[in-house]
VOZAMI-528816 format. One line per 4 residues: number of its first residue (from 0); their letters; for each residue x, y, z of C-alpha. Coordinates in nm, 3 decimals, m for minus. Layout:
residues N
NUM> a> X,Y,Z  ...;
***
This chain:
residues 88
0> mqvi> 3.498,m0.368,m5.969  3.268,m0.662,m6.157  2.880,m0.649,m6.158  2.740,m0.984,m6.402;
4> vrdn> 2.439,m0.891,m6.604  2.207,m1.198,m6.585  1.936,m1.229,m6.845  1.984,m0.893,m6.988;
8> nvdq> 1.870,m0.741,m6.673  2.058,m0.399,m6.662  1.831,m0.240,m6.396  1.892,m0.505,m6.146;
12> alra> 2.287,m0.507,m6.257  2.305,m0.116,m6.193  2.164,m0.132,m5.834  2.410,m0.372,m5.757;
16> lkkk> 2.704,m0.177,m5.913  2.564,0.138,m5.700  2.529,m0.051,m5.390  2.909,m0.156,m5.452;
20> lqre> 3.029,0.183,m5.516  2.837,0.303,m5.218  2.993,0.059,m4.955  3.361,0.113,m5.100;
24> gvfr> 3.259,0.526,m5.043  3.321,0.587,m5.389  3.032,0.867,m5.394  3.159,0.983,m5.079;
28> emka> 3.516,1.074,m5.203  3.351,1.236,m5.550  3.210,1.444,m5.357  3.527,1.544,m5.151;
32> rray> 3.737,1.589,m5.464  3.501,1.855,m5.606  3.648,2.153,m5.389  4.004,2.167,m5.247;
36> ekps> 3.980,2.141,m4.880  4.253,2.303,m4.661  4.478,2.064,m4.490  4.377,2.212,m4.186;
40> ekra> 4.008,2.134,m4.260  4.106,1.799,m4.376  4.292,1.716,m4.030  3.981,1.842,m3.840;
44> rekg> 3.710,1.625,m4.052  3.945,1.343,m4.003  3.961,1.349,m3.669  3.600,1.403,m3.593;
48> eavr> 3.518,1.103,m3.781  3.788,0.933,m3.589  3.597,1.085,m3.271  3.260,0.963,m3.399;
52> rark> 3.402,0.581,m3.477  3.535,0.563,m3.127  3.209,0.651,m2.958  3.006,0.448,m3.185;
56> lark> 3.235,0.172,m3.082  3.223,0.236,m2.737  2.856,0.254,m2.724  2.806,m0.078,m2.912;
60> qaqr> 3.018,m0.249,m2.650  2.884,m0.081,m2.369  2.543,m0.231,m2.506  2.671,m0.587,m2.563;
64> egll> 2.810,m0.560,m2.181  2.498,m0.461,m2.065  2.586,m0.101,m1.938  2.312,0.071,m2.195;
68> papk> 1.975,m0.010,m2.302  1.964,m0.167,m2.674  1.838,0.051,m2.926  1.425,m0.001,m2.970;
72> kkmp> 1.345,m0.185,m3.297  1.156,0.036,m3.523  0.779,m0.122,m3.588  0.669,m0.129,m3.961;
76> vrsp> 0.414,0.097,m4.092  0.137,m0.054,m4.202  m0.086,0.161,m4.409  m0.463,0.166,m4.367;
80> rpaa> m0.662,m0.118,m4.554  m0.896,0.052,m4.783  m1.258,m0.009,m4.717  m1.441,m0.279,m4.869;
84> psaa> m1.703,m0.167,m5.145  m2.028,m0.209,m4.989  m2.303,m0.401,m5.218  m2.581,m0.153,m5.242;
***
């Protein structure tokens, strides 16, 4: 994995690296390897993950076919504007 640092902007490069590591699942694997996982627990976890993936895929397919309503779009939350100072 490679991240290019441009204009000595290390913060931006670090953010890009973290995003790539997250996408690759490195953090999840590190967390899983902290402690031993019994083979039976591993099978149960992987089976549950497969079921979730299958359900998600089926839900997306049903939404595309119009059998289920599309998820509602979240409205951006606006903070209230501060009151203008009065000229007294």
